ZAROPA-736586 format. One record per residue (C-alpha): z, x, y; residue number from 0. Coordinates in nm, 3 decimals, m for minus. Each point is the difference from the previous one (the first is absolute). Layout:
BEGIN
Z|X|Y|NUM
...
This chain:
BEGIN
9.420|m3.180|m6.977|0
0.007|0.366|m0.104|1
m0.369|0.082|0.008|2
m0.102|0.221|m0.290|3
m0.378|m0.034|0.031|4
m0.248|0.151|0.242|5
m0.299|m0.216|0.097|6
m0.106|0.203|0.302|7
m0.367|m0.069|0.067|8
m0.017|m0.311|m0.221|9
m0.149|m0.321|0.133|10
0.195|m0.307|m0.117|11
m0.060|m0.374|0.043|12
0.284|m0.239|m0.082|13
m0.117|m0.361|m0.020|14
0.258|m0.264|0.086|15
0.249|0.211|0.192|16
0.045|m0.194|0.323|17
0.336|m0.157|m0.084|18
0.339|0.136|m0.105|19
m0.054|0.065|m0.367|20
m0.140|0.222|m0.271|21
m0.332|0.076|0.169|22
0.166|0.117|0.321|23
0.246|0.217|m0.193|24
m0.285|0.163|m0.193|25
m0.194|0.063|0.321|26
0.303|0.165|0.160|27
0.058|0.218|m0.306|28
m0.359|0.127|m0.001|29
0.020|0.072|0.372|30
0.327|0.189|m0.047|31
m0.175|0.204|m0.268|32
m0.271|0.105|0.245|33
m0.281|m0.248|m0.065|34
m0.213|m0.176|0.258|35
0.078|m0.365|m0.070|36
m0.174|m0.321|0.100|37
0.138|m0.343|m0.086|38
m0.129|m0.356|m0.007|39
0.155|m0.341|0.034|40
m0.086|m0.361|0.072|41
0.206|0.000|0.321|42
m0.138|0.099|0.340|43
0.234|0.301|0.004|44
0.233|0.171|m0.245|45
0.377|m0.036|0.007|46
0.151|0.126|0.324|47
0.159|0.301|m0.169|48
m0.342|0.125|m0.114|49
m0.209|m0.068|0.309|50
m0.168|0.320|0.109|51
0.100|0.180|m0.318|52
m0.321|m0.077|m0.190|53
m0.360|m0.091|0.065|54
0.005|m0.377|m0.050|55
m0.278|m0.229|m0.122|56
0.042|m0.376|m0.001|57
m0.152|m0.103|m0.331|58
m0.022|m0.312|m0.214|59
m0.057|0.131|m0.353|60
m0.159|m0.334|m0.098|61
m0.283|0.069|0.247|62
m0.251|0.211|m0.190|63
m0.206|0.069|0.311|64
0.302|0.132|0.190|65
0.100|0.217|m0.295|66
m0.348|0.152|m0.021|67
m0.008|0.053|0.377|68
0.326|0.195|m0.015|69
m0.134|0.209|m0.285|70
m0.319|0.073|0.195|71
0.206|0.108|0.302|72
0.222|0.230|m0.205|73
m0.087|0.363|m0.051|74
0.179|0.193|m0.272|75
0.268|m0.171|m0.205|76
0.217|0.173|m0.258|77
0.257|m0.265|m0.088|78
m0.025|m0.379|0.006|79
0.316|m0.206|m0.054|80
m0.043|m0.376|m0.056|81
0.315|m0.184|0.112|82
m0.136|m0.319|0.156|83
0.156|m0.302|m0.170|84
0.136|m0.347|0.065|85
0.236|m0.231|m0.187|86
0.197|m0.317|0.068|87
0.286|m0.055|m0.242|88
0.003|m0.353|m0.131|89
m0.333|m0.101|0.156|90
m0.257|0.165|m0.226|91
m0.085|m0.290|m0.233|92
m0.242|m0.147|0.254|93
m0.348|0.103|m0.122|94
m0.128|0.080|0.349|95
0.290|0.231|0.076|96
m0.017|0.153|m0.348|97
m0.363|0.091|0.070|98
0.093|0.149|0.338|99
0.267|0.222|m0.155|100
m0.245|0.129|m0.259|101
m0.264|0.056|0.269|102
0.235|0.213|0.210|103
0.196|0.183|m0.268|104
m0.259|0.061|m0.271|105
m0.342|m0.047|0.158|106
0.119|0.172|0.318|107
0.103|0.307|m0.200|108
m0.336|0.001|m0.175|109
m0.196|m0.046|0.323|110
0.174|0.299|0.156|111
m0.043|0.215|m0.310|112
m0.367|m0.085|m0.035|113
m0.079|0.055|0.368|114
0.175|0.338|0.011|115
m0.119|0.120|m0.340|116
m0.263|0.231|0.156|117
0.263|0.159|0.224|118
0.237|0.062|m0.290|119
m0.280|0.132|m0.218|120
m0.100|0.247|0.272|121
0.357|0.130|0.034|122
0.101|m0.035|m0.367|123
0.267|m0.221|0.144|124
0.283|m0.225|m0.110|125
0.029|m0.378|m0.014|126
0.349|m0.144|m0.022|127
0.045|m0.374|m0.049|128
0.326|m0.185|0.048|129
0.059|m0.231|m0.296|130
0.336|m0.160|m0.078|131
0.249|m0.046|m0.280|132
m0.121|m0.363|0.011|133
m0.318|0.129|m0.163|134
0.206|0.015|m0.320|135
0.257|m0.277|0.041|136
m0.049|m0.374|0.024|137
0.078|m0.130|0.348|138
0.050|m0.377|0.034|139
0.033|0.022|0.379|140
m0.279|0.256|0.057|141
m0.273|m0.076|m0.256|142
m0.291|0.095|0.225|143
0.165|0.323|0.109|144
0.077|0.095|m0.360|145
m0.351|m0.079|m0.118|146
m0.160|0.192|0.286|147
0.218|0.306|m0.057|148
m0.074|m0.005|m0.374|149
m0.363|0.011|0.107|150
0.071|0.297|0.227|151
0.157|0.188|m0.290|152
m0.299|m0.069|m0.224|153
m0.243|0.088|0.280|154
0.179|0.332|0.034|155
m0.059|0.082|m0.365|156
m0.365|m0.100|0.014|157
m0.079|0.193|0.319|158
0.178|0.307|m0.137|159
m0.249|0.005|m0.286|160
m0.302|m0.099|0.206|161
0.059|0.259|0.272|162
0.138|0.292|m0.201|163
m0.339|0.173|0.003|164
0.008|m0.019|0.380|165
0.322|0.201|0.005|166
0.201|m0.297|0.126|167
0.345|m0.064|m0.141|168
0.110|m0.364|0.010|169
0.362|m0.101|m0.054|170
0.239|m0.278|0.093|171
0.364|m0.051|0.085|172
0.196|m0.305|m0.115|173
0.293|m0.048|0.238|174
0.299|m0.206|m0.101|175
0.208|m0.203|0.244|176
m0.026|0.173|0.338|177
0.148|m0.098|0.335|178
m0.308|m0.065|0.212|179
m0.119|m0.255|0.251|180
m0.197|m0.163|m0.284|181
0.312|m0.043|m0.217|182
0.213|m0.133|0.287|183
m0.047|m0.361|m0.106|184
0.123|0.060|m0.354|185
0.298|0.194|0.135|186
0.131|m0.310|0.178|187
0.123|m0.111|m0.344|188
0.334|0.182|m0.055|189
0.001|m0.075|m0.373|190
m0.346|0.151|m0.039|191
0.099|0.314|0.192|192
0.313|0.043|m0.209|193
m0.178|m0.066|m0.329|194
m0.263|0.264|0.074|195
0.260|0.263|0.084|196
0.203|m0.091|m0.308|197
m0.295|0.040|m0.236|198
m0.130|0.322|0.158|199
0.155|0.305|m0.168|200
0.014|0.188|0.331|201
0.191|m0.297|0.142|202
m0.197|m0.075|0.315|203
m0.325|m0.125|0.151|204
m0.255|0.267|0.081|205
m0.094|0.119|0.346|206
m0.364|0.051|0.106|207
0.060|0.374|0.013|208
0.085|m0.007|m0.371|209
m0.368|m0.072|m0.072|210
m0.144|0.263|0.233|211
0.098|0.302|m0.207|212
m0.193|m0.127|m0.300|213
m0.307|m0.054|0.218|214
0.020|0.361|0.120|215
0.032|0.120|m0.360|216
m0.303|m0.199|m0.115|217
m0.206|0.134|0.291|218
0.100|0.361|m0.062|219
m0.108|0.272|m0.242|220
0.336|m0.043|m0.172|221
m0.161|m0.300|m0.172|222
m0.337|0.166|m0.065|223
m0.014|m0.127|m0.361|224
0.115|m0.354|0.083|225
m0.251|m0.283|0.033|226
m0.016|m0.364|m0.102|227
0.375|m0.039|m0.011|228
0.240|m0.237|0.175|229
0.343|0.144|0.079|230
0.294|m0.241|0.023|231
0.229|0.074|0.296|232
0.262|m0.268|m0.046|233
0.340|0.159|m0.047|234
m0.026|m0.068|m0.373|235
m0.040|m0.378|0.034|236
m0.293|m0.013|m0.242|237
0.178|0.185|m0.282|238
0.294|m0.239|m0.027|239
């Protein structure tokens, strides 16, 4: 990535960045732009490529006590990015799993935001949530994921209003189809892969790095008058 932003001196926390995917790409982009970056994940350690590159916190975002403990142990924070999410294509009609997806994707984003609200208020910081194009499309194979991400988009709007007086800007990104570890299962279906590329005006699946630039923009002064919005980064898929 051609870095066009300078985040020297900024303290950034990217939640859900332990695997090869959007969170890790965003963390790398902030680090390349000069920020001090910490990441979280459910695994004992981050992906091999990122070990030693970031301060790492093992964190289950469904554990409110653990979330609050991390917040208490954190000093200044300027930018919080919520990327933690789960999905299981074709398995989300089971009520118990549906509830788990919502707990991680939606409630997890809220738990992190609420716990770190004082930090962001003190720094007049930025909160960036990762939603999804499935927040706006029906998804017969990912109903829990779609519902949770629609909630994330609405939460973004509500927090943007609620926290504006604190000087906090709250925005979201809605990625389209991106080649990540999470999407690997769906990409075993050649017809699905081809259909996505055929419908996407830019003619391909996204890469995690395609999302990172928008995160940098939303965290920067270049977007100083932007709050409560959700930016689609999907190669044009959603406009067809």
